[in-house]
C-alpha positions as CSV (number, residue, x, y, z in Angstrom):
1,M,-17.2,-34.2,-46.0
2,K,-15.2,-37.3,-46.6
3,I,-13.3,-38.1,-43.6
4,P,-9.2,-37.6,-43.9
5,K,-7.3,-40.8,-43.3
6,R,-5.4,-39.8,-40.4
7,I,-8.9,-39.1,-38.9
8,Q,-10.7,-42.2,-39.3
9,P,-9.4,-43.9,-36.3
10,L,-10.7,-41.4,-34.0
11,V,-14.2,-41.6,-35.6
12,D,-14.0,-45.6,-35.1
13,E,-13.1,-44.5,-31.2
14,G,-15.8,-42.1,-30.5
15,L,-13.2,-39.0,-30.3
16,V,-14.6,-37.3,-33.1
17,D,-18.1,-37.5,-34.7
18,E,-18.0,-35.7,-37.9
19,V,-15.7,-33.5,-40.2
20,L,-17.0,-30.5,-41.2
21,S,-14.3,-28.7,-43.2
22,Q,-10.9,-28.2,-43.8
23,L,-9.6,-24.7,-42.3
24,M,-6.1,-24.7,-43.9
25,S,-3.2,-26.5,-44.7
26,G,0.3,-25.7,-43.8
27,K,3.9,-26.5,-44.0
28,E,3.6,-28.8,-41.1
29,A,0.3,-29.6,-40.7
30,T,-3.6,-29.6,-42.4
31,V,-6.2,-28.2,-40.2
32,Y,-9.8,-29.3,-39.8
33,T,-13.0,-28.6,-37.8
34,V,-14.5,-31.5,-36.4
35,R,-17.8,-32.0,-33.9
36,C,-17.1,-33.7,-30.7
37,G,-20.5,-34.3,-29.3
38,D,-21.9,-31.1,-29.0
39,Q,-18.9,-29.0,-29.4
40,I,-17.2,-28.1,-32.3
41,K,-13.3,-28.3,-32.0
42,C,-10.2,-28.5,-34.5
43,A,-8.2,-31.4,-35.3
44,K,-4.8,-30.7,-36.6
45,V,-3.4,-33.5,-38.6
46,Y,0.2,-33.5,-38.5
47,K,2.1,-34.1,-41.8
48,E,4.8,-37.0,-42.1
49,A,8.2,-35.7,-42.3
50,N,9.1,-36.7,-45.7
51,Q,6.2,-34.3,-46.8
52,R,6.6,-31.1,-44.2
53,S,8.2,-28.4,-45.8
54,F,9.3,-26.4,-42.2
55,K,12.7,-25.4,-42.9
56,K,15.9,-26.0,-40.7
57,A,13.7,-27.8,-38.6
58,V,17.1,-29.7,-36.7
59,Q,17.8,-26.0,-35.4
60,Y,14.3,-26.1,-33.7
61,Q,15.2,-29.4,-32.3
62,E,17.9,-28.7,-30.6
63,G,18.3,-28.9,-27.0
64,R,14.7,-31.0,-26.6
65,K,15.5,-33.5,-24.3
66,S,14.1,-37.0,-24.2
67,K,13.0,-38.6,-20.6
68,N,13.3,-42.1,-21.9
69,S,16.9,-42.8,-22.3
70,R,16.1,-46.0,-25.1
71,R,14.0,-43.3,-26.8
72,A,17.2,-40.9,-26.7
73,R,19.7,-43.4,-28.0
74,A,17.6,-44.3,-30.8
75,I,16.9,-41.0,-32.5
76,Q,20.5,-40.5,-31.5
77,K,21.5,-43.3,-34.0
78,G,18.7,-42.4,-36.4
79,S,17.2,-46.0,-36.7
80,K,13.5,-46.8,-37.7
81,Y,12.2,-46.9,-34.0
82,G,14.3,-43.6,-33.5
83,K,12.9,-42.0,-36.7
84,S,9.2,-43.2,-35.4
85,Q,10.0,-41.1,-31.8
86,Q,11.3,-38.3,-33.2
87,E,8.1,-37.7,-35.1
88,E,6.1,-38.7,-32.1
89,A,8.1,-36.2,-30.1
90,W,7.7,-33.2,-32.8
91,Q,3.7,-33.7,-32.7
92,N,3.8,-33.9,-28.9
93,A,5.7,-30.7,-28.8
94,E,2.7,-28.7,-29.4
95,V,0.5,-30.1,-27.4
96,D,3.3,-30.0,-24.6
97,A,3.6,-26.3,-25.2
98,L,0.1,-25.5,-25.1
99,Y,-0.6,-26.8,-21.7
100,L,2.3,-25.1,-20.4
101,L,1.6,-21.9,-21.7
102,A,-2.0,-21.8,-21.0
103,S,-0.7,-22.4,-17.0
104,S,1.6,-19.5,-17.5
105,G,-0.8,-17.0,-18.7
106,V,-0.5,-17.2,-22.6
107,R,-3.6,-17.0,-24.4
108,V,-3.5,-20.2,-26.3
109,P,-6.0,-22.6,-27.8
110,E,-7.5,-25.4,-25.3
111,P,-5.8,-28.6,-26.1
112,Y,-7.6,-31.5,-25.7
113,G,-5.0,-34.0,-26.6
114,C,-3.0,-35.5,-29.2
115,F,-3.8,-38.8,-30.7
116,D,-1.5,-40.5,-33.4
117,G,-0.6,-37.3,-34.8
118,V,-3.7,-35.6,-34.8
119,L,-4.2,-32.9,-32.3
120,I,-7.7,-32.1,-31.0
121,M,-8.1,-28.3,-29.7
122,E,-9.9,-25.3,-29.1
123,L,-11.5,-23.7,-31.9
124,I,-11.1,-20.1,-31.5
125,T,-14.1,-18.1,-32.9
126,D,-15.0,-14.5,-33.4
127,D,-18.2,-12.8,-32.3
128,D,-20.6,-14.4,-34.4
129,G,-19.1,-17.8,-33.8
130,S,-17.1,-17.8,-37.0
131,V,-13.5,-19.2,-37.0
132,A,-11.4,-16.4,-35.7
133,P,-8.8,-14.6,-38.4
134,R,-5.7,-14.6,-38.3
135,L,-3.6,-11.3,-37.6
136,N,-2.3,-10.8,-41.0
137,D,-6.4,-10.4,-42.1
138,I,-7.2,-7.8,-40.0
139,S,-6.6,-3.9,-40.0
140,M,-6.9,-1.5,-36.6
141,D,-6.1,2.0,-36.1
142,A,-2.7,3.2,-33.8
143,E,-4.4,2.8,-30.4
144,Q,-5.9,-0.5,-30.9
145,A,-2.2,-1.7,-32.7
146,R,-0.4,-0.5,-29.4
147,E,-2.6,-2.3,-27.1
148,D,-2.7,-5.2,-29.0
149,H,1.2,-5.0,-29.4
150,A,1.8,-4.3,-25.8
151,V,-0.4,-8.0,-25.1
152,V,1.6,-9.6,-27.4
153,M,4.9,-8.7,-25.9
154,V,3.7,-10.0,-22.7
155,Y,2.9,-13.0,-23.9
156,I,6.3,-13.6,-25.6
157,M,7.7,-13.0,-22.3
158,R,5.7,-15.2,-20.4
159,M,6.5,-17.8,-22.7
160,L,10.3,-17.3,-22.1
161,C,9.5,-17.2,-18.5
162,A,8.4,-20.6,-19.0
163,G,11.5,-21.5,-20.8
164,I,9.9,-21.5,-24.2
165,V,10.4,-19.4,-27.5
166,H,7.9,-19.6,-29.9
167,G,10.3,-19.5,-33.0
168,D,8.2,-19.1,-35.6
169,L,5.8,-16.3,-34.7
170,S,4.5,-13.6,-37.1
171,E,1.0,-12.3,-38.1
172,F,0.2,-15.5,-39.4
173,N,0.5,-17.3,-36.1
174,V,-1.8,-15.1,-34.2
175,L,-5.6,-15.4,-34.1
176,V,-7.7,-12.3,-33.0
177,D,-10.8,-12.9,-31.1
178,Q,-13.0,-10.5,-29.1
179,Y,-10.6,-10.6,-26.5
180,G,-7.6,-9.8,-28.5
181,P,-4.7,-12.0,-29.7
182,V,-4.2,-15.9,-29.4
183,I,-1.0,-17.5,-30.1
184,I,-1.2,-20.2,-32.1
185,D,1.1,-23.1,-34.2
186,L,3.6,-24.3,-31.6
187,P,5.2,-27.3,-33.0
188,Q,8.6,-25.7,-33.4
189,A,8.8,-24.0,-30.3
190,V,12.5,-24.4,-28.6
191,D,13.8,-24.6,-25.1
192,A,15.2,-21.0,-24.3
193,S,18.0,-22.5,-22.1
194,S,19.6,-25.4,-24.1
195,N,19.1,-23.9,-27.9
196,N,21.6,-22.1,-29.1
197,N,19.4,-20.4,-31.7
198,A,16.9,-19.4,-28.8
199,K,17.9,-15.5,-28.6
200,S,17.8,-15.1,-32.2
201,M,14.8,-16.7,-32.7
202,L,13.4,-14.6,-29.7
203,I,14.6,-11.5,-31.4
204,R,12.9,-12.8,-34.9
205,D,9.4,-13.3,-33.1
206,V,9.7,-10.0,-31.3
207,E,10.8,-8.1,-34.7
208,N,8.2,-9.8,-36.9
209,M,5.3,-8.8,-34.3
210,T,6.7,-5.5,-33.8
211,T,7.2,-4.7,-37.8
212,Y,3.2,-5.8,-38.1
213,Y,1.8,-3.6,-35.5
214,A,4.4,-0.9,-36.6
215,Q,2.5,-0.2,-40.2
216,Y,-0.5,1.3,-37.7
217,A,1.4,2.7,-35.2
218,P,4.9,3.5,-36.0
219,E,6.8,4.5,-33.0
220,L,6.6,0.8,-32.5
221,A,9.4,0.1,-34.7
222,E,11.8,2.3,-32.4
223,T,11.1,-0.1,-29.1
224,K,13.5,-2.9,-28.6
225,Y,11.8,-5.3,-26.4
226,A,13.7,-8.6,-27.5
227,L,16.7,-7.5,-26.2
228,E,15.2,-6.2,-22.8
229,M,13.6,-9.5,-22.5
230,W,16.7,-11.5,-23.2
231,A,18.9,-9.4,-20.8
232,L,16.5,-9.8,-18.1
233,Y,16.4,-13.5,-18.5
234,E,20.1,-13.7,-18.5
235,E,20.5,-12.1,-15.6
236,G,17.6,-14.4,-13.8
237,E,15.4,-11.0,-13.3
238,L,12.6,-11.9,-15.9
239,T,9.3,-13.0,-14.3
240,P,5.9,-13.0,-15.8
241,E,4.9,-9.9,-13.7
242,T,7.8,-7.9,-15.1
243,E,6.6,-4.4,-16.5
244,L,8.8,-4.2,-19.7
245,T,9.5,-0.6,-21.1
246,G,10.8,-1.5,-24.7
247,L,13.9,0.4,-24.0
248,F,17.4,-1.4,-24.0
249,A,20.8,0.6,-24.1
250,E,23.2,-1.0,-26.3
251,S,27.0,-0.6,-26.1
252,D,28.2,2.1,-28.0
253,E,31.6,0.4,-28.2
254,S,32.1,-1.3,-31.5
255,A,35.1,-3.7,-32.4
256,D,37.8,-1.9,-34.5
257,V,37.9,-4.5,-37.0
258,D,41.1,-2.7,-39.1
259,T,43.0,-2.6,-35.6
260,V,42.1,-6.3,-34.7
261,L,43.1,-7.3,-38.0
262,E,46.6,-5.2,-37.5
263,E,47.2,-6.9,-34.2
264,I,46.6,-10.6,-35.4
265,K,49.1,-9.5,-38.6
266,A,51.5,-8.4,-36.0
267,A,51.5,-11.7,-33.5
268,F,51.8,-13.6,-36.4
269,A,54.6,-11.9,-37.8
270,E,56.0,-12.1,-34.4
271,E,55.4,-15.7,-34.4
272,Q,57.5,-16.3,-37.5
273,S,60.1,-14.3,-36.1
274,R,60.4,-16.6,-33.2
275,L,60.6,-19.6,-35.4
276,E,62.9,-18.5,-37.5
277,R,65.6,-17.2,-34.7
278,I,65.0,-21.3,-33.6
279,R,65.7,-22.7,-36.8
280,E,68.8,-20.5,-36.9
281,A,70.3,-21.1,-33.7
282,N,69.5,-25.3,-34.2
283,E,71.7,-24.6,-37.7
284,D,74.3,-23.0,-36.1
285,E,74.5,-25.7,-33.3
């Protein structure tokens, strides 16, 4: 096929020998299969910021720190240089996350490097050597669903232990090969400790995966892995070896909204009465 413009420099430099086909085009990138020597790999070409349709990107970038102070100031000011550096940081976030998670016991595609907005990484294949399907494209029995759900919960837990929340995890961002689930698509991964949205994103990631597997094993819908993980994480007790139960005892105490409102009204009335007494005292003087 015709070599995409963004991949041409990699061909010129000998990093890519041939572009074989387009795998998919998503909200933030287009992915191709490429030949590098005698190996078939993936080339993920990130779209420019004005072409991406990824929503609420600011929420995902919150808490990301730049080691370069000049770069950080430029990004904060929104200068032309700052915007280019912010774009580079967005693109490098995925390769950084892939290296970190691979070393943390999470199955992800092996990264080979990011070159001017093109990420070269491992191509995940099935038993026949074809591109591995996404989770949403396969079906399974209840036993397999329970087994794979447990594996994914462990991966999410190990990600959290490494300080990362995927942020966009669903059946569309998981491949399945002969060894089981593989987590993909991580450019929006958030810092668990410094992003205020991390907890809600973790809950959403877990709920997305649980809802999918629960269509095959309905009892999974009753599990509470996200709340269990986050509670242990906040207490500093979550480790990569933690054996999760899926159980979490939420507080039965709920706020009595009517009582709270009445107390607020009473406090307001008391303050108004106090101010009125002060005014009257001042008038009498």
